[in-house]
N, C-alpha and C positions, 0 to 999 in steps of 0.2 A: 503635576498632572500626567495623565496617561491618555492613550487613545486606542480606539478599536476601529476596524473596518467592518461595518455592519451591512447586512443585506436588508433593505427596507421592506421588500416584498418578494415573494417567489418570482423568478424570471431570469432576465439576462444580466450581463455584467454591468449594464448601466445602472443597476440598482445598488451597487456598492457605494457607501458613503463613509467618510471619516467622521467619527464622533469623539469629541474630547470628553474626558471624565476624570474624576478624582482617582488617585491610585487606590485600588480596593484594599481593604483590610481583612485579614484572615479571622475566621471564627474558630471554634474548637475543632481540632483535628485537621486544620487547613494551613496552607502557607500562601504568602504572596510571592509570585515570581516576577522578576524583571526578565522578560523574554529576549533572547539574543538571536534566535533563528527559529523559523517555522517551516515545517514541511508542507508541500502541496500534494494533494491526492485527488483522484477522480471522485471519491466519495464527497469531497467538498462541492463538486459540481452538482451531484445528486441533491444535496441539501439546498444549495443556492437556488436551483430551479424548482424546488418543491416536490421532486420525485420521492424524496424521503421526508417524512413528517417533521415539522419544526419543533413543536412543543411550546412555542411562544407565538403571539399574534403578529409581531413585527420586529424589526431590528435584530435579526439573528446574527450572532457572531459565530461563523463557522470555522473550520480548521481543526484537524484531528491529531496533529503531532507537533511537538516543539521542544526546545531546550532553553534553559535559562538559569538564573542565579536566584537562590532564595534570599528575599529581602526582609521578610518578617514571618514569624511563626505564631500559630494560635496555641491555645491551651491544649496540652496533651501531645504535642508534637515533639518528637525526639530527633530532630534534624537541625543542624547548625545553620545560622545565617551565613551566607557566602558560599554554600555548597552548590556545585553545578549539578543539575538534574535534568532529566528528560521524561517525557510521558507520551502516551497516546490515549485519547478519549474521543467521544463522538464529536464534540464541537467546542468552540470557545477559544481557539488558538490564535485567531487573527487579531492580536492585540499586543500592545507594548508591555502591558502588565496584566496579570490575572490572578485570581484566587483559585486554588485547586486543592482537593483532598490530598493529604500527605501520602496516603497509602496507594495513590496512583503514580507516584514518582519513583524513578530509579536513579541512583547516582551515576554520573558519567565517569568512566574510568580515566585516569591519566593516560594520555596518548591518543584519545579520541576527542576531536574538536566539537564545539557546540553545533556547528553546521552539519557535521557527519551524524551526530547523535539525533538531531532534528530530522534529518533526511531518512534515517534508517529505522526509526521506532515503529511506525505503523507498517511500513512496507516490509521491513525485516521480520517483524513478528508475524505478519501475514504469511510470509514464506515459511516460517517455522511451523505454523499450524497446518499449512497446506501439505507439507511433505512429511510431517510427523503424525498427523491426525486425520486429515480429510482423505488422503490416500497415503498411508505410511510406506514410503519407498524402501526398497531393498537394493543392495548392490547387484548390478546386472540387469535391473529393470530398464525399460525404455518408456519414456513419457513424452508428451507433447505439451508445450507451453505457448499460449498465444501472447501477443504483445511482448515479445522477448526482449525488445530494446527499451522497454519502459522501466520505471523504478523497481517494481516488483520483479519484472522479467530478468533484469540484469543480476539482481541478487539471487534469484532462483537458479539461474544457469550455473553460478559459481557454487552454490550450496549443494545442488544436485551432483555436480562433478565431484565435490568433496566426499559425497556419500557413495560414489562409485556408480552413479546412475547415468545412463545415456539419455541426454536431453535433446530433443528436436524442437526448434522454435519457429515461430512465424513473426514476420515484421513487414512493414509497408514500403521500404525503399532499400536500394542496394547498400546505402550508407548504414542504415539501421541493421541490416542483416550482418554486415561486417562487424559492427559494434557488438552485437550479440555473440557472434563467433569468437570474439576476443574475450568473452566473459563466460566461458565454460560450455557452450553448446557444441554438440557434435555436428549438427547441421542446422541451417536456418533457411526457411522457405520464404521467398518474397511473394506474399499472397496476392499482390496486385498484378503480377505477371505469370504466376503459376497456380495451378489447382492444388491447394495444400492437402486435399484428400489423396489425390493420385500420387503426389510426391511422398507423402508419409508412408503410404502403402508400399511404394517402391523402395524407400529407405529401410523398411522393415521386412522386405522380401514377402510382402503380402500378409504378414502376421498381424500388423497393427500394434498399438501401444497399450500398456497397462492402464494408463490414466491420461486424461487431458485436463489441464488447468486452464480454465476459460474465464477471462475477465471481460470479454468483448460482448457476448450476449447474442443479440438478435441475428447478426449476420454469420455467426459461427456455430451456434449450439447444435443445430441439426446435422451439420457436416462433421462436427466433432464426434458425434455418435458413430459416424461411419468409419472412423479410424481406430475405434476401440476393439481390442481382441475380446474374445468371449470372457465374460465375468469382469470386463474392464469397468473403470470408474470415471464418470464425468464429474469434475469438480467445478461448479459454476459459482464464481465468487465476485462477479461484477457484471456490468452491462453497459459498457461505454458506447455501444452502438444502439442501445435501447433494450427493453426486455424481450425475451424470446417468447412471443405470444402464440407461435404455431407449434409448440411442443406438446406432445401427448404422452401420458404414462406408457401407453402401448408401444411407443417408439423404443423403449428399453428392451422389449422382448426379442429384438433382433439377435442379441447375444447374451441374454440374462444379465443385462448391464445394470450398473448402480449409478445413482445420481445423488449428489449432496450439494446443498447451498449453504455453506458456512459463513459465519460472521466473526470477525476478530474479537468483538467486545463480549461475545459469549465465552470466549477463551480467557480473556483477561479477568473476568469475574470469578474464575475458578480459583479456589484458595491455593496460593503458592505458585500458580502458573506464571505470573508476570515476572517475578524476580528470577525464576529458573530460566525461562525462555530468553529474557533479555540478557542474562549473564552468558548463556551459550552464544547468543548473537554477537555480543561485544567481544567475546573471546576469539571468535572467528575473524572479526574485523581487526583486532589487535595482532593476530598471528599472520595477517596478510592473506589468509585463505579466501576472504571475501573483501573485495575492494569496492568502495561506495563511489559511484560515478555521479557527481553533481554536474548536470549538464547545463543548468540555467540558474541564475540568481536574479531576483527582483527585489526592489524596495517594497515593503509591505503596502505602502500607499499605491503601488502599481499592480495590485492583485488582480484587477480587471484584465490587464494585459496578460498576466500569467494564466488566468483561466481561459482566455481566448486562444493562447498558444496551445494549451493542453487539449482543449476540445478540437482544435484543428490538427491534432496529431503532429505538431511541429516541435515537440520536446523529446529529448532522449534522457534516459537515466532519471535522476532525481532533480526536483526543482525546490529551491529554498527561498523563502521570503525573509527579508531582514528589516526588523523594525527601526 
């Protein structure tokens, strides 16, 4: 038998339920995974609450990244049973076992644990597209990253430093600021005690930054525009504080600014992107240029507590769930 943590209806964490089920069997082009570690991401909250559409009437299995071991393969699959693999998809990860299309999987290199692989797939590949595509950084650029002590933020700080970019971060406590500073940031602003607009402009001698990577949304978007230099780019890739409903296109005219709202899964659908991007990510982890900070571990059955901590901004780095 296997089990999954399902959300019975859109809403709060009280809607999580454990459901026992038969171990699923793969169809053509699919594999059955025994999952060993599952990553937690804010997009899971968006799906749980119904902010993002489910696609099913009830009992949604959310969760967008995980690692595991192949236990069975379907017709046409050229992957061996026993291979350690990782993936990132929209949903379905909160389970002890699952069926998944083989072309969504990447092998986990020796030297990278299942927990690290599960923690880094969605978040690390998000950083990849942010700094290579949404606003492609160049050595010498200066950028601002909100939520710098979160899972994406800590990976971004290190990757940007590796690329020769000056990164300024924001975080909500002195402890989180210190953590981000230890992960590649040139400066980190405590947004609860200081005005990040004034501080950013001071740190850049009034020039502003080339790009802002904003996963916070409602409480930051309008102010993020204020710190962009002329022709700067606002990359809005999340909304942990809610959607920015007071934004107008004319707000961009202040400096001929650019706005983009990217999504990871549009990138993973591009032919060849997933194996190339994940290989680059794993190489940086193996070389030590990117260190993956797992700040919290929960049993999968305690996913409600994990969501509660995430929404209360009480987590740092990555959180993994263990079936």
